[in-house]
C-alpha positions as CSV (number, residue, x, y, z in Angstrom):
1,M,145.2,48.6,-68.7
2,T,142.4,49.8,-70.9
3,T,140.0,47.7,-72.7
4,S,138.0,48.7,-75.8
5,G,134.5,49.3,-74.9
6,P,131.4,50.1,-76.9
7,S,132.3,53.8,-77.0
8,D,135.5,53.0,-78.9
9,R,133.6,51.0,-81.5
10,S,131.0,53.8,-81.9
11,E,133.8,56.3,-82.5
12,R,135.3,54.1,-85.2
13,S,132.0,53.5,-86.9
14,G,131.3,57.3,-86.7
15,R,134.5,58.0,-88.5
16,G,133.6,55.5,-91.2
17,T,130.2,57.1,-91.7
18,E,131.9,60.6,-91.8
19,R,134.3,59.3,-94.4
20,Q,131.6,57.8,-96.4
21,S,129.5,61.0,-96.4
22,W,132.6,63.1,-97.3
23,V,133.2,60.8,-100.2
24,E,129.6,60.9,-101.3
25,R,129.5,64.7,-101.1
26,R,132.7,64.9,-103.1
27,R,131.3,62.6,-105.8
28,E,128.1,64.6,-105.9
29,K,130.1,67.8,-106.4
30,I,132.1,66.2,-109.2
31,R,128.9,64.9,-110.9
32,A,127.3,68.4,-110.6
33,E,130.4,70.0,-112.2
34,I,130.4,67.5,-115.0
35,D,126.7,68.2,-115.7
36,R,127.3,71.9,-115.7
37,N,130.2,71.5,-118.1
38,R,128.1,69.4,-120.4
39,R,125.4,72.1,-120.5
40,G,128.0,74.6,-121.4
41,E,128.1,76.4,-118.1
42,Y,131.8,75.8,-117.5
43,T,134.0,78.6,-116.2
44,V,137.7,79.2,-116.4
45,P,139.4,79.1,-112.9
46,T,140.6,82.5,-111.7
47,W,144.2,81.4,-111.4
48,V,144.2,80.5,-115.1
49,L,142.9,83.9,-116.0
50,A,145.5,85.6,-113.7
51,L,148.3,83.5,-115.2
52,A,147.2,84.4,-118.8
53,L,147.1,88.1,-117.8
54,V,150.6,88.0,-116.3
55,L,152.0,86.2,-119.4
56,I,150.4,88.7,-121.8
57,V,151.7,91.7,-119.8
58,G,155.1,90.1,-119.4
59,G,155.2,89.5,-123.1
60,W,154.4,93.1,-124.0
61,L,157.0,94.3,-121.5
62,A,159.6,92.0,-122.9
63,L,158.7,93.2,-126.4
64,I,159.0,96.8,-125.4
65,F,162.2,96.7,-123.4
66,L,164.1,94.0,-125.4
67,S,163.6,95.5,-128.8
């Protein structure tokens, strides 16, 4: 049989602290991003730009080959 000792409790509290700090870091990143966006420093994600490029090229190709 095993009993829960002080080491088990410290591991649990360590996880809670780690979770708390992860949440706080995430919130701080979100706040910083919102502040940048309000100042006009927002950027378009790369995947959105790539998708737009694919759609434009695909549209041109469809226009050329289907007309």
